[in-house]
Backbone as numpy.savetxt, mean C-alpha at the origin, in Angstrom:
# Nx Ny Nz CAx CAy CAz Cx Cy Cz
82.34 49.19 -6.06 83.46 49.03 -7.00 82.90 49.28 -8.40
83.57 50.11 -9.14 83.07 50.39 -10.50 83.05 49.13 -11.35
81.89 49.00 -12.12 81.73 47.86 -13.02 81.14 46.63 -12.40
80.87 46.68 -11.10 80.28 45.49 -10.44 78.77 45.55 -10.53
78.11 44.47 -11.00 76.64 44.44 -11.15 75.99 44.16 -9.80
74.92 44.86 -9.52 74.24 44.65 -8.23 73.59 43.26 -8.15
73.63 42.68 -6.99 73.00 41.35 -6.77 71.59 41.56 -6.20
70.58 41.04 -6.91 69.16 41.21 -6.49 68.66 39.87 -5.97
68.21 39.83 -4.72 67.67 38.60 -4.10 66.15 38.73 -4.00
65.40 37.79 -4.60 63.92 37.79 -4.58 63.45 36.71 -3.63
62.71 37.10 -2.61 62.16 36.15 -1.65 60.69 35.87 -1.96
60.37 34.62 -2.12 58.96 34.23 -2.39 58.28 33.80 -1.11
57.08 34.30 -0.91 56.30 33.97 0.29 55.34 32.83 -0.04
55.43 31.76 0.71 54.54 30.59 0.50 53.42 30.57 1.51
52.16 30.50 1.06 51.00 30.44 1.96 50.82 29.03 2.50
49.90 28.91 3.46 49.60 27.60 4.07 48.99 26.67 3.03
49.59 25.52 2.89 49.06 24.57 1.91 49.41 24.94 0.50
50.40 25.79 0.35 50.72 26.22 -1.00 51.22 25.10 -1.88
51.79 24.06 -1.27 52.38 23.00 -2.08 51.32 22.21 -2.85
50.18 21.90 -2.16 49.15 21.08 -2.82 47.83 21.82 -3.02
47.72 23.04 -2.56 46.51 23.82 -2.79 45.29 23.20 -2.15
44.09 23.34 -2.81 42.83 22.83 -2.26 42.35 21.58 -2.94
43.19 20.92 -3.70 42.76 19.72 -4.43 42.31 18.61 -3.48
42.90 18.55 -2.29 42.54 17.48 -1.36 41.09 17.58 -0.92
40.56 18.80 -0.90 39.16 18.98 -0.50 38.21 18.35 -1.52
38.53 18.54 -2.79 37.70 17.93 -3.84 37.76 16.41 -3.76
38.95 15.87 -3.54 39.10 14.41 -3.45 38.36 13.86 -2.24
38.43 14.59 -1.13 37.73 14.13 0.08 36.21 14.17 -0.11
35.73 15.21 -0.76 34.29 15.31 -1.02 33.81 14.16 -1.90
34.62 13.82 -2.91 34.27 12.69 -3.78 34.24 11.38 -2.99
35.18 11.24 -2.08 35.24 10.02 -1.25 34.01 9.90 -0.36
33.61 11.00 0.28 32.44 10.99 1.16 31.18 10.68 0.36
31.06 11.28 -0.83 29.89 11.01 -1.68 29.82 9.54 -2.08
30.97 8.98 -2.44 31.00 7.57 -2.83 30.63 6.66 -1.66
31.09 7.00 -0.46 30.75 6.20 0.72 29.25 6.28 1.02
28.68 7.47 0.88 27.25 7.62 1.12 26.44 6.80 0.12
26.86 6.82 -1.14 26.17 6.02 -2.16 26.28 4.54 -1.85
27.44 4.11 -1.35 27.62 2.70 -0.99 26.68 2.30 0.13
26.58 3.13 1.15 25.70 2.82 2.28 24.24 2.76 1.84
23.84 3.66 0.92 22.45 3.65 0.43 22.17 2.35 -0.33
23.12 1.93 -1.16 22.95 0.68 -1.92 22.84 -0.51 -0.97
23.71 -0.55 0.04 23.67 -1.66 1.00 22.36 -1.67 1.77
21.85 -0.47 2.12 20.56 -0.38 2.83 19.42 -0.88 1.95
19.43 -0.49 0.66 18.37 -0.91 -0.24 18.38 -2.42 -0.44
19.57 -3.00 -0.51 19.66 -4.45 -0.72 19.03 -5.22 0.43
19.01 -4.64 1.62 18.44 -5.31 2.78 17.07 -4.78 3.15
16.47 -3.95 2.29 15.16 -3.38 2.56 14.08 -4.22 1.90
12.85 -3.96 2.31 11.71 -4.68 1.73 11.46 -4.23 0.30
10.64 -5.02 -0.40 10.31 -4.68 -1.78 9.58 -3.35 -1.86
8.74 -3.06 -0.85 8.01 -1.80 -0.85 8.94 -0.60 -0.82
9.98 -0.70 0.03 10.94 0.41 0.13 11.67 0.59 -1.20
12.09 -0.51 -1.82 12.81 -0.42 -3.09 11.95 0.23 -4.16
10.66 -0.15 -4.20 9.75 0.44 -5.18 9.55 1.92 -4.91
9.41 2.28 -3.62 9.19 3.68 -3.27 10.38 4.54 -3.65
11.59 4.07 -3.33 12.79 4.83 -3.66 12.96 4.95 -5.17
12.75 3.84 -5.87 12.86 3.89 -7.33 11.82 4.82 -7.94
10.61 4.79 -7.38 9.56 5.68 -7.89 9.89 7.13 -7.66
10.56 7.43 -6.53 10.91 8.82 -6.24 11.90 9.35 -7.27
12.93 8.56 -7.59 13.93 9.04 -8.54 13.37 9.11 -9.96
12.39 8.25 -10.26 11.77 8.33 -11.58 10.84 9.53 -11.69
10.22 9.89 -10.57 9.23 10.97 -10.59 9.29 11.72 -9.26
10.29 12.58 -9.04 10.47 13.24 -7.74 9.28 14.09 -7.32
8.54 14.66 -8.28 7.42 15.52 -7.92 6.16 14.74 -7.57
6.13 13.45 -7.94 4.96 12.62 -7.62 3.76 12.92 -8.48
3.97 13.48 -9.68 2.84 13.85 -10.53 2.33 12.68 -11.35
3.25 11.85 -11.87 2.80 10.79 -12.78 2.37 9.54 -12.04
3.06 9.21 -10.93 2.71 8.02 -10.15 2.70 8.38 -8.69
1.79 7.83 -7.96 1.68 8.10 -6.55 2.63 7.22 -5.75
3.91 7.32 -6.02 4.90 6.57 -5.26 5.97 7.51 -4.79
6.65 7.17 -3.73 7.69 8.02 -3.19 7.56 8.14 -1.69
8.15 9.18 -1.13 8.17 9.33 0.32 7.26 10.43 0.81
6.48 11.05 -0.09 5.64 12.15 0.33 4.20 11.73 0.56
3.96 10.41 0.77 2.61 9.90 0.92 2.34 9.50 2.36
1.08 9.30 2.66 0.70 8.90 4.01 1.26 7.53 4.33
1.43 7.27 5.60 1.92 5.97 6.02 3.37 6.04 6.42
3.91 4.94 6.89 5.29 4.91 7.34 6.24 4.85 6.18
7.54 4.90 6.47 8.55 4.90 5.42 8.56 3.63 4.62
8.00 2.54 5.14 8.00 1.27 4.42 6.83 1.15 3.47
5.97 2.17 3.42 4.74 2.08 2.65 4.88 2.73 1.29
4.05 2.31 0.36 3.94 3.02 -0.89 2.48 2.98 -1.30
2.02 4.05 -1.93 0.62 4.14 -2.31 0.40 3.39 -3.62
-0.74 2.75 -3.72 -1.04 1.92 -4.88 -1.97 2.67 -5.83
-1.48 2.90 -7.02 -2.26 3.54 -8.05 -2.59 2.48 -9.11
-3.21 2.92 -10.17 -3.54 1.98 -11.24 -2.29 1.40 -11.89
-1.17 2.10 -11.74 0.06 1.64 -12.36 0.71 0.47 -11.63
0.52 0.42 -10.29 1.21 -0.63 -9.54 0.28 -1.53 -8.74
-1.02 -1.47 -8.99 -1.96 -2.33 -8.27 -1.72 -3.80 -8.59
-1.30 -4.09 -9.81 -1.02 -5.48 -10.17 0.13 -6.04 -9.33
1.04 -5.17 -8.91 2.14 -5.63 -8.07 1.63 -6.07 -6.70
0.66 -5.32 -6.14 0.07 -5.72 -4.87 -0.62 -7.07 -5.01
-1.33 -7.26 -6.11 -2.01 -8.53 -6.34 -1.02 -9.69 -6.27
0.13 -9.51 -6.91 1.14 -10.56 -6.91 1.68 -10.82 -5.50
1.92 -9.73 -4.76 2.45 -9.88 -3.40 1.45 -10.58 -2.49
0.17 -10.22 -2.59 -0.85 -10.84 -1.76 -1.03 -12.31 -2.11
-0.96 -12.63 -3.38 -1.09 -14.03 -3.79 0.03 -14.87 -3.18
1.23 -14.32 -3.13 2.34 -15.04 -2.51 2.14 -15.16 -1.00
1.57 -14.10 -0.39 1.38 -14.11 1.07 0.34 -15.15 1.48
-0.79 -15.22 0.77 -1.86 -16.14 1.18 -1.48 -17.59 0.89
-0.50 -17.80 0.03 -0.06 -19.18 -0.24 0.60 -19.80 0.98
0.99 -18.96 1.96 1.60 -19.48 3.18 0.57 -19.86 4.24
-0.70 -19.67 3.92 -1.76 -20.05 4.85 -1.87 -21.56 4.91
-2.18 -22.08 6.08 -2.34 -23.52 6.26 -3.42 -24.07 5.33
-3.18 -25.22 4.74 -4.15 -25.87 3.84 -4.55 -24.96 2.68
-3.59 -24.23 2.14 -3.90 -23.31 1.04 -4.47 -24.06 -0.16
-3.97 -25.23 -0.43 -4.46 -25.99 -1.59 -5.96 -26.25 -1.49
-6.46 -26.38 -0.25 -7.88 -26.59 -0.06 -8.69 -25.32 -0.29
-8.04 -24.16 -0.12 -8.75 -22.88 -0.17 -8.52 -22.11 -1.47
-7.53 -22.49 -2.25 -7.10 -21.66 -3.37 -8.21 -21.42 -4.40
-9.10 -22.37 -4.59 -10.17 -22.19 -5.56 -11.27 -21.26 -5.05
-11.22 -20.90 -3.77 -12.24 -20.03 -3.19 -11.73 -18.60 -3.03
-10.55 -18.31 -3.57 -9.96 -16.97 -3.47 -9.71 -16.44 -4.86
-10.16 -15.24 -5.09 -9.94 -14.63 -6.40 -9.57 -13.16 -6.21
-8.54 -12.71 -6.92 -8.11 -11.31 -6.87 -8.14 -10.74 -8.27
-8.82 -9.61 -8.43 -8.91 -8.96 -9.74 -8.72 -7.47 -9.57
-8.04 -6.86 -10.54 -7.86 -5.42 -10.58 -9.06 -4.81 -11.31
-9.78 -3.94 -10.65 -11.00 -3.36 -11.21 -10.86 -1.83 -11.25
-11.90 -1.17 -11.74 -11.90 0.29 -11.79 -11.89 0.90 -10.40
-12.37 0.17 -9.41 -12.43 0.67 -8.04 -11.14 0.42 -7.28
-10.41 -0.61 -7.66 -9.18 -0.98 -6.97 -8.97 -2.48 -7.08
-8.16 -3.02 -6.19 -7.95 -4.46 -6.17 -9.07 -5.11 -5.36
-9.82 -5.99 -6.01 -10.94 -6.69 -5.36 -10.49 -8.10 -4.99
-10.61 -8.42 -3.71 -10.25 -9.73 -3.19 -11.54 -10.44 -2.78
-11.87 -11.54 -3.44 -13.11 -12.26 -3.16 -12.79 -13.54 -2.39
-13.42 -13.70 -1.24 -13.31 -14.93 -0.45 -14.66 -15.62 -0.52
-14.75 -16.63 -1.37 -16.04 -17.24 -1.69 -16.30 -18.50 -0.88
-17.55 -18.71 -0.56 -17.95 -19.88 0.21 -18.17 -21.08 -0.72
-18.17 -22.24 -0.12 -18.50 -23.48 -0.84 -19.79 -24.05 -0.25
-20.23 -25.15 -0.78 -21.48 -25.75 -0.30 -21.38 -26.17 1.16
-20.19 -26.51 1.61 -20.01 -26.95 3.00 -19.46 -25.85 3.91
-19.22 -24.66 3.33 -18.67 -23.57 4.13 -17.16 -23.58 4.06
-16.57 -22.42 3.73 -15.12 -22.33 3.61 -14.54 -21.41 4.67
-15.02 -20.18 4.72 -14.52 -19.21 5.67 -15.52 -18.94 6.81
-16.77 -19.29 6.59 -17.82 -19.20 7.60 -18.56 -20.53 7.64
-18.97 -20.93 8.81 -19.86 -22.09 8.89 -21.23 -21.69 8.35
-21.96 -22.65 7.82 -23.24 -22.37 7.18 -24.17 -21.61 8.12
-24.64 -20.45 7.65 -25.62 -19.66 8.40 -25.05 -18.91 9.59
-23.75 -18.94 9.80 -23.15 -18.30 10.97 -22.41 -17.02 10.56
-22.49 -15.98 11.38 -21.80 -14.73 11.06 -20.33 -14.72 11.49
-19.91 -15.71 12.29 -18.54 -15.73 12.79 -17.62 -16.47 11.81
-16.41 -15.98 11.69 -15.41 -16.65 10.85 -14.99 -17.96 11.50
-14.79 -18.99 10.68 -14.26 -20.24 11.21 -12.73 -20.18 11.23
-12.07 -21.27 11.55 -10.61 -21.27 11.69 -9.91 -20.87 10.39
-10.36 -21.42 9.26 -9.76 -21.07 7.98 -9.98 -19.60 7.65
-11.18 -19.11 7.93 -11.49 -17.71 7.66 -10.65 -16.78 8.51
-10.45 -17.12 9.77 -9.64 -16.27 10.65 -8.20 -16.19 10.17
-7.64 -17.35 9.82 -6.24 -17.35 9.39 -6.07 -16.53 8.12
-7.01 -16.65 7.19 -6.90 -15.91 5.94 -7.05 -14.41 6.18
-8.00 -14.00 7.01 -8.22 -12.58 7.28 -7.02 -11.97 8.01
-6.43 -12.71 8.92 -5.25 -12.21 9.65 -4.10 -11.99 8.68
-3.88 -12.93 7.79 -2.79 -12.80 6.81 -3.02 -11.59 5.91
-4.23 -11.39 5.44 -4.53 -10.24 4.58 -4.40 -8.94 5.36
-4.84 -8.93 6.61 -4.73 -7.71 7.43 -3.29 -7.31 7.63
-2.42 -8.26 7.86 -1.01 -7.97 8.08 -0.37 -7.35 6.84
-0.80 -7.80 5.66 -0.24 -7.25 4.42 -0.86 -5.91 4.08
-2.19 -5.79 4.18 -2.86 -4.55 3.79 -2.60 -3.43 4.78
-2.32 -3.78 6.04 -2.05 -2.76 7.04 -0.77 -1.99 6.78
0.08 -2.47 5.90 1.33 -1.78 5.56 1.09 -0.65 4.57
-0.09 -0.59 4.00 -0.37 0.35 2.92 -1.16 1.56 3.41
-1.05 2.68 2.72 -1.89 3.84 3.07 -3.27 3.78 2.44
-3.51 2.82 1.56 -4.79 2.75 0.85 -5.95 2.41 1.77
-7.10 3.00 1.47 -8.34 2.67 2.17 -8.85 1.31 1.69
-9.60 0.65 2.57 -10.15 -0.67 2.27 -11.64 -0.67 2.55
-12.42 -1.19 1.62 -13.86 -1.40 1.82 -14.10 -2.89 2.01
-15.06 -3.23 2.87 -15.36 -4.63 3.17 -16.84 -4.87 2.88
-17.14 -5.88 2.07 -18.51 -6.18 1.68 -18.88 -7.60 2.09
-20.13 -7.77 2.48 -20.68 -9.09 2.74 -21.78 -9.40 1.74
-21.79 -10.62 1.21 -22.79 -11.02 0.20 -23.34 -12.40 0.57
-24.58 -12.63 0.24 -25.20 -13.94 0.42 -25.77 -14.42 -0.91
-26.23 -15.67 -0.92 -26.98 -16.14 -2.08 -28.46 -15.81 -1.85
-29.32 -16.32 -2.71 -30.74 -16.00 -2.62 -31.54 -17.02 -1.79
-30.84 -17.95 -1.19 -31.52 -18.91 -0.31 -31.99 -18.18 0.95
-33.28 -18.22 1.27 -33.75 -17.49 2.46 -33.10 -18.02 3.73
-32.78 -17.09 4.62 -32.20 -17.48 5.91 -33.32 -17.99 6.80
-33.13 -19.16 7.39 -34.22 -19.80 8.16 -33.90 -19.93 9.63
-32.80 -19.36 10.07 -32.42 -19.53 11.46 -33.33 -18.80 12.43
-33.72 -17.56 12.10 -34.56 -16.74 12.97 -35.54 -15.95 12.13
-36.68 -15.63 12.72 -37.68 -14.87 11.98 -37.28 -13.40 11.83
-36.54 -12.88 12.82 -36.16 -11.47 12.79 -34.74 -11.26 12.27
-34.25 -12.24 11.53 -32.88 -12.18 11.05 -32.85 -12.80 9.66
-32.30 -12.05 8.69 -32.28 -12.54 7.32 -30.95 -12.32 6.65
-30.96 -12.39 5.33 -29.72 -12.27 4.57 -29.08 -10.89 4.68
-29.92 -9.86 4.85 -29.36 -8.53 5.04 -28.50 -8.48 6.31
-29.06 -8.98 7.38 -28.32 -8.98 8.65 -27.09 -9.88 8.58
-27.25 -11.05 7.95 -26.14 -11.99 7.88 -24.98 -11.41 7.07
-25.27 -10.79 5.93 -24.20 -10.23 5.09 -23.48 -9.09 5.82
-24.25 -8.23 6.50 -23.63 -7.12 7.23 -22.82 -7.63 8.43
-23.34 -8.63 9.14 -22.62 -9.17 10.30 -21.32 -9.86 9.89
-21.33 -10.55 8.77 -20.10 -11.20 8.30 -19.05 -10.17 7.90
-19.50 -9.10 7.23 -18.56 -8.05 6.86 -17.96 -7.39 8.10
-18.78 -7.16 9.12 -18.27 -6.56 10.35 -17.37 -7.51 11.13
-17.67 -8.80 11.08 -16.80 -9.78 11.73 -15.43 -9.76 11.09
-15.39 -9.67 9.76 -14.11 -9.58 9.05 -13.38 -8.29 9.42
-14.13 -7.18 9.48 -13.51 -5.90 9.84 -12.88 -5.95 11.23
-13.62 -6.46 12.21 -13.11 -6.49 13.59 -11.82 -7.31 13.68
-11.82 -8.48 13.05 -10.65 -9.33 13.12 -9.46 -8.70 12.41
-9.69 -8.07 11.27 -8.60 -7.46 10.53 -8.03 -6.25 11.27
-8.88 -5.48 11.92 -8.39 -4.32 12.66 -7.64 -4.74 13.93
-7.90 -5.93 14.41 -7.16 -6.45 15.56 -5.81 -7.03 15.15
-5.58 -7.17 13.83 -4.38 -7.87 13.37 -3.64 -7.14 12.26
-3.69 -5.81 12.29 -2.85 -5.07 11.34 -3.53 -3.96 10.58
-4.81 -4.12 10.29 -5.52 -3.07 9.56 -5.78 -1.91 10.51
-5.43 -0.68 10.09 -5.57 0.47 10.96 -7.03 0.89 11.11
-7.32 1.56 12.22 -8.69 2.00 12.49 -9.19 2.94 11.42
-8.30 3.82 10.93 -8.71 4.81 9.94 -8.59 4.31 8.51
-8.27 3.03 8.35 -8.04 2.49 7.01 -9.32 1.95 6.37
-10.30 1.62 7.19 -11.55 1.06 6.67 -12.44 2.21 6.19
-12.75 2.22 4.91 -13.57 3.28 4.33 -15.06 2.97 4.46
-15.43 1.72 4.25 -16.84 1.34 4.27 -16.98 -0.12 4.69
-18.08 -0.43 5.34 -18.50 -1.81 5.61 -19.92 -1.93 5.08
-20.11 -2.85 4.13 -21.39 -2.91 3.43 -21.94 -4.33 3.42
-23.22 -4.44 3.66 -23.90 -5.73 3.55 -24.91 -5.67 2.42
-24.75 -6.52 1.41 -25.57 -6.46 0.21 -26.63 -7.56 0.12
-26.65 -8.48 1.09 -27.56 -9.64 0.99 -27.33 -10.31 -0.37
-28.41 -10.52 -1.17 -28.27 -11.18 -2.48 -28.48 -10.20 -3.62
-28.19 -8.91 -3.37 -28.46 -7.90 -4.39 -27.34 -7.72 -5.40
-26.19 -8.30 -5.13 -25.09 -8.25 -6.10 -24.53 -9.66 -6.27
-25.31 -10.50 -6.89 -24.93 -11.90 -7.06 -23.72 -12.03 -7.97
-22.83 -12.89 -7.57 -21.67 -13.19 -8.41 -22.08 -14.04 -9.61
-23.05 -14.90 -9.40 -23.57 -15.76 -10.45 -25.08 -15.53 -10.56
-25.50 -14.47 -11.23 -26.93 -14.16 -11.30 -27.75 -15.25 -12.00
-27.09 -16.04 -12.85 -27.82 -17.12 -13.53 -28.09 -18.29 -12.58
-27.40 -18.31 -11.44 -27.60 -19.35 -10.42 -27.65 -18.67 -9.06
-28.77 -18.02 -8.73 -28.84 -17.19 -7.53 -28.63 -17.94 -6.22
-28.84 -19.24 -6.20 -28.65 -20.01 -4.97 -27.31 -20.73 -4.92
-26.44 -20.44 -5.86 -25.12 -21.06 -5.88 -24.31 -20.58 -4.68
-23.61 -21.49 -3.98 -22.82 -21.09 -2.81 -21.76 -20.04 -3.11
-21.30 -19.97 -4.35 -20.28 -18.99 -4.72 -20.75 -17.56 -4.58
-22.06 -17.36 -4.52 -22.58 -16.01 -4.30 -22.35 -15.54 -2.86
-22.16 -16.49 -1.95 -21.87 -16.14 -0.56 -20.38 -15.83 -0.45
-20.05 -14.62 -0.10 -18.65 -14.24 -0.11 -18.42 -12.96 0.70
-17.15 -12.77 1.06 -16.66 -11.52 1.61 -15.76 -10.90 0.55
-15.97 -9.62 0.27 -15.16 -8.91 -0.72 -14.38 -7.81 -0.02
-13.08 -7.77 -0.26 -12.22 -6.69 0.22 -11.78 -5.88 -0.99
-11.99 -4.57 -0.95 -11.59 -3.71 -2.06 -10.52 -2.76 -1.56
-9.31 -2.91 -2.09 -8.20 -2.01 -1.79 -8.31 -0.85 -2.78
-8.67 0.31 -2.30 -8.98 1.43 -3.17 -7.70 2.13 -3.63
-7.77 2.67 -4.85 -6.66 3.44 -5.37 -6.44 4.69 -4.52
-5.18 5.10 -4.43 -4.86 6.39 -3.81 -4.76 7.40 -4.93
-5.55 8.44 -4.84 -5.53 9.49 -5.86 -4.95 10.75 -5.26
-4.21 11.49 -6.06 -3.60 12.72 -5.59 -4.67 13.76 -5.40
-4.75 14.40 -4.22 -5.79 15.40 -4.00 -5.64 16.58 -4.94
-6.80 17.04 -5.41 -6.78 18.18 -6.31 -6.43 19.45 -5.55
-5.63 20.29 -6.17 -5.27 21.54 -5.53 -6.45 22.51 -5.59
-6.67 23.24 -4.50 -7.76 24.20 -4.45 -7.43 25.37 -5.36
-8.45 25.85 -6.11 -8.18 27.01 -6.98 -7.83 28.22 -6.14
-6.98 29.09 -6.64 -6.61 30.28 -5.88 -7.81 31.15 -5.58
-7.85 31.69 -4.38 -8.95 32.56 -3.99 -8.72 33.94 -4.57
-9.70 34.45 -5.34 -9.52 35.77 -5.94 -9.39 36.82 -4.86
-8.54 37.79 -5.11 -8.36 38.88 -4.15 -9.63 39.68 -4.00
-10.04 39.90 -2.78 -11.26 40.65 -2.54 -10.99 42.14 -2.66
-11.94 42.81 -3.21 -11.81 44.26 -3.38 -12.86 44.95 -2.54
-12.50 46.06 -1.98 -13.41 46.83 -1.13 -13.88 48.05 -1.88
-15.18 48.19 -1.98 -15.74 49.34 -2.69 -15.72 50.55 -1.77
-15.32 51.68 -2.31 -15.27 52.93 -1.55 -16.39 53.83 -2.02
-17.12 54.34 -1.08 -18.22 55.23 -1.45 -17.78 56.67 -1.38
């Protein structure tokens, strides 16, 4: 019909999910991330102090360059390596652990822990009547066994190497003609090693067992003082192994 305007109908095609697009995917991803973070927090709250320190150390230093803490070290997931930065923390933990030993009040003056250049040194010192060993005997007594077992259980959780030393005073050993302070100091150190390895300390964890007799007196001004008779445990620092220098490319000479 002349003068009539044509009617144009436009059909729009709607794709799948066109109404809300892909926004739901972003929201779902945020939800999953939040749930994962919640589970990690709940796990950490119920984890040991070692795990919390290791995880915190990893986020502070993921490459492990500044501190030897994190998950890239030897030992199980509950372990953390002790460097000069956190050795004092081990000292505090061990002090709390040994306080649970029977009759600790009787033994506390015979135990000393110090952080040294070599590592954490734990000194178990004898008294005039014998504290951890009976006088002149290489075997640990009941108090000595309980203390060594407690220390072994704690130190066995760590990747650090441990050295064990035996020391005597300068009083000559009179029990046998063919046995002296050298033998006694070495036998006491080995007695401590055997008991500790039976109760938590790993076979590959002991770096050295040394018997010094009276050559490293704790009180050199009083060489016969009972305090010179002692067992020393040294928890050594873990140091990051040095990377090997790159091997220069070899060249072949042609004649």
